[in-house]
C-alpha positions, 0 to 999 in steps of 0.5 A: 537477484538484486533486481528482485529486491529493488523491485520490492523496494520500489513497490514498498515505496509506492505503498508508502506514498499511497499511505502518505497521500491517504493521510493528507487527503484524510486531513480534510475529513470531517466525521460529523454528518452535516445535513443542513449545509450542502457545501459541507455535504459536497465536501464530505462526499468529495473527500470520501470519493478521494479516499475510496480511490486511494483505498481501492488502489492501496489495499491490493497493492499492499497485499501484493507487496506482502505476498511478494515479500514473503515469496522473495524471503522464502526464495532467499532462505531456500537458496541460502539453505541449498548453498549451505548444504552444498546442493548447488 
């Protein structure tokens, strides 16, 4: 049972790491559209691609983390209820 909680913790650490990576990558983001200078346009496109890659991995991983956590909590509460009722 402890391995399930450890695996959830590792998954949570991965999501936190991705969030930190996204924050660091978004630090270079510039919301103002530059159409005159190609170097600014290329930098904006590069940052946007990097953020998209992180988002494409982070969103499903966050969903898995939440669903896994809810399932783990439900299982833990159910087994606790069974033990308190003497059903085990």
